[in-house]
C-alpha distance (Angstrom), angle and dihedral (degrees) to the residues before:
residue distance angle dihedral
M1 . . .
E2 3.70 . .
A3 3.76 90.7 .
A4 3.76 90.7 148.0
R5 3.64 94.8 55.2
L6 3.87 90.9 47.9
G7 3.64 92.2 46.9
N8 3.85 102.3 43.2
R9 3.80 103.7 46.9
G10 3.72 134.4 62.5
L11 3.81 121.5 -126.0
W12 3.67 93.9 -110.9
A13 3.79 96.7 44.7
H14 3.90 94.1 151.4
D15 3.84 132.0 48.9
E16 3.82 91.3 -125.6
A17 3.86 93.7 60.6
V18 3.74 113.4 118.7
P19 3.86 124.4 -158.3
P20 3.93 109.0 -111.9
W21 3.84 93.6 -117.7
R22 3.71 88.8 60.2
R23 3.65 95.3 51.6
R24 3.87 90.5 102.5
H25 3.82 87.3 67.0
R26 3.84 93.6 49.4
K27 3.85 117.9 27.1
A28 3.78 99.6 -176.2
L29 3.75 108.7 79.8
P30 3.88 115.7 174.9
A31 3.76 111.8 -111.2
R32 3.69 93.5 -128.5
I33 3.84 90.9 57.1
A34 3.76 93.8 42.5
G35 3.79 90.4 52.3
G36 3.73 93.1 46.8
T37 3.80 92.7 49.5
M38 3.65 92.3 51.8
R39 3.72 95.1 47.9
V40 3.77 90.3 54.2
A41 3.83 88.7 48.6
F42 3.76 90.0 51.4
A43 3.78 94.7 46.6
C44 3.83 89.1 50.6
F45 3.88 92.3 52.0
V46 3.71 114.9 39.6
L47 3.66 109.3 101.9
A48 3.27 116.4 -131.6
T49 3.77 78.7 22.8
L50 3.78 91.7 52.5
T51 3.80 103.2 104.6
G52 3.79 130.4 64.2
C53 3.78 93.9 43.6
V54 3.74 127.5 151.7
T55 3.79 112.5 -91.4
P56 3.84 111.2 -106.2
P57 3.84 119.9 -135.1
P58 3.71 122.3 -81.4
Q59 3.80 95.7 -91.9
T60 3.80 122.1 128.6
A61 3.77 100.4 -109.4
E62 3.79 96.8 39.5
S63 3.74 93.4 43.5
E64 3.84 89.6 52.8
V65 3.84 88.4 53.6
T66 3.91 89.5 48.5
A67 3.82 91.3 51.1
A68 3.79 93.1 50.1
I69 3.87 91.2 47.3
D70 3.86 89.1 47.4
A71 3.79 90.4 53.6
L72 3.84 89.7 52.2
K73 3.72 93.7 47.1
S74 3.82 89.4 50.6
A75 3.80 92.1 51.8
L76 3.81 92.5 49.1
D77 3.82 91.5 47.9
S78 3.82 94.9 48.0
D79 3.91 101.1 38.5
R80 3.81 104.2 104.0
R81 3.87 88.6 -168.5
L82 3.67 87.3 75.1
D83 3.83 97.6 57.0
P84 3.76 95.9 97.5
I85 3.85 91.0 65.8
R86 3.78 102.2 35.2
D87 3.75 93.4 100.6
K88 3.85 93.2 42.0
V89 3.74 105.8 52.0
S90 3.89 133.1 18.8
L91 3.75 100.7 -110.8
G92 3.88 89.2 -162.1
D93 3.72 123.8 23.4
A94 3.86 112.6 21.6
R95 3.81 88.6 -154.4
R96 3.75 87.5 67.7
A97 3.74 96.4 63.5
S98 3.87 107.2 135.8
S99 3.72 126.2 -127.8
S100 3.76 91.1 -106.4
M101 3.91 88.6 53.6
L102 3.86 89.7 50.6
S103 3.77 91.3 52.5
L104 3.90 101.5 38.2
T105 3.92 103.6 120.7
S106 3.81 93.3 -177.6
H107 3.78 125.0 110.1
P108 3.81 125.4 -135.5
T109 3.72 118.6 -78.8
E110 3.82 119.7 -143.6
E111 3.86 91.4 -94.1
E112 3.82 89.2 49.9
R113 3.79 92.6 47.5
Q114 3.74 89.0 56.0
A115 3.83 90.4 50.2
L116 3.84 89.7 49.6
Q117 3.78 89.6 54.8
E118 3.83 92.4 46.9
W119 3.86 87.2 51.2
H120 3.72 89.6 53.1
E121 3.79 92.5 50.9
V122 3.76 92.9 50.2
L123 3.78 89.7 51.3
K124 3.65 91.8 44.9
A125 3.86 94.0 51.4
H126 3.88 91.3 54.5
R127 3.78 99.1 40.8
P128 3.78 100.0 83.8
D129 3.80 93.7 53.7
I130 3.78 93.5 47.4
T131 3.73 94.6 43.6
K132 3.99 91.2 50.4
K133 3.78 91.4 50.6
A134 3.85 95.8 41.6
Q135 3.83 90.8 51.7
R136 3.74 87.5 60.3
A137 3.82 97.0 43.9
F138 3.85 102.8 32.5
P139 3.77 109.1 14.7
W140 3.78 94.6 159.9
A141 3.85 92.1 59.9
V142 3.88 96.4 51.7
P143 3.82 96.5 82.6
V144 3.82 90.4 57.5
Y145 3.80 88.6 44.3
D146 3.76 90.2 52.6
L147 3.83 91.6 50.7
L148 3.74 93.1 50.2
W149 3.86 92.9 47.6
A150 3.77 89.2 54.3
S151 3.72 96.7 45.2
G152 3.88 91.7 42.7
L153 3.75 90.5 55.0
S154 3.84 88.0 54.0
L155 3.75 90.1 55.3
L156 3.76 93.9 45.8
A157 3.87 88.8 52.1
E158 3.78 88.9 53.0
L159 3.78 92.5 49.4
Y160 3.74 93.0 45.2
S161 3.76 92.4 50.9
G162 3.79 92.6 49.2
K163 3.74 94.7 -115.9
I164 3.77 91.1 124.5
S165 3.73 135.3 28.5
Y166 3.74 127.3 -116.6
A167 3.89 88.6 -104.3
E168 3.76 93.7 53.5
Y169 3.81 89.9 45.6
N170 3.80 92.3 53.7
H171 3.82 95.7 43.6
R172 3.67 93.4 48.2
K173 3.89 94.1 45.7
L174 3.83 87.4 51.2
A175 3.80 93.1 50.9
M176 3.81 90.4 47.2
V177 3.88 91.3 50.5
T178 3.84 90.4 47.4
R179 3.86 92.1 54.5
G180 3.87 87.9 44.5
L181 3.77 90.6 59.1
K182 3.75 91.9 45.8
A183 3.87 88.3 52.8
L184 3.86 88.3 52.4
D185 3.77 90.9 50.8
Q186 3.79 89.7 55.2
R187 3.75 94.2 40.8
A188 3.76 88.4 54.7
S189 3.78 91.2 61.8
E190 3.69 91.1 44.2
V191 3.79 92.8 53.4
Q192 3.89 86.4 51.9
R193 3.69 88.4 59.0
D194 3.67 93.6 47.3
R195 3.90 90.6 -117.1
P196 3.82 106.5 164.9
Q197 3.91 120.6 -123.4
G198 3.76 89.9 -111.0
S199 3.78 93.4 65.7
S200 3.74 97.0 36.9
A201 3.80 112.8 139.9
A202 3.80 87.9 -168.9
L203 3.75 94.2 58.3
A204 3.82 91.9 43.6
S205 3.78 93.5 50.7
F206 3.82 91.9 49.8
R207 3.72 92.4 44.8
N208 3.87 91.4 51.1
Y209 3.82 90.9 49.1
L210 3.90 90.9 54.7
L211 3.87 88.9 45.5
E212 3.88 89.3 53.0
Q213 3.78 89.9 49.3
Q214 3.71 89.6 50.8
L215 3.82 91.5 -124.5
I216 3.87 96.6 123.9
N217 3.80 134.5 25.7
Q218 3.72 129.3 -131.9
E219 3.80 90.4 -84.4
M220 3.73 89.8 58.9
Q221 3.88 91.1 -111.5
P222 3.82 126.3 128.6
A223 3.77 112.3 -75.0
R224 3.79 91.5 -140.9
L225 3.76 127.2 28.0
A226 3.78 113.5 163.4
P227 3.03 122.4 153.2
F228 3.75 85.2 20.3
T229 3.88 123.8 71.2
C230 3.71 141.5 -150.8
T231 3.82 127.1 -129.9
R232 3.75 125.4 -162.8
M233 3.86 127.2 -147.7
G234 3.84 114.2 176.4
N235 3.68 107.9 -52.4
T236 3.82 94.3 -18.4
T237 3.79 122.0 94.9
N238 3.78 118.7 -167.4
C239 3.73 121.0 -166.1
F240 3.74 98.5 175.6
């Protein structure tokens, strides 16, 4: 999943790179930079893929995202309630699932189910702050993040309920994240061409993939929620 590229290069790897908030002063952003920027944004968002991301540059918007992610990572690392599942799922970056995680055919025990729910609660508590800051720093990546969040919750619900094993959960999460990275690559090119989100072929393709996998519904919400619930306020539905 391009983990090496994400882990071995800084965000501004070339002199011609331009921070996104300065794009209005310089329209033409090299494709390799746009793609790299968005991969980093993606790696810094995806929940249950949220930790272990490349550190963004010391600019205000990006550094705020970094601080929010560091707070989440610290919470995940220090919460002893998550210990029963640390060797079964990657609590941070889904790309770092170990070979044993990918081959673990067991289903969650009652103790592990409780830990899965606690994991969800930690992520849920940190998501609003990360989303708010990500919207300022990397607005073009947020729609992909939202789709991954919804589909990730469907997978977590399936694991929690015992419908799938840890191995299937980890493999499907990895495949989902791989497709998300591809969508960001494609969206980077679209952003360069000033294609609006509403006509994005990249987002449409990724959405259709998740629909085919039955991980989201037509409203772009999780296909399965139990034991999690949705709340609705006005026109906004929050399933997390």
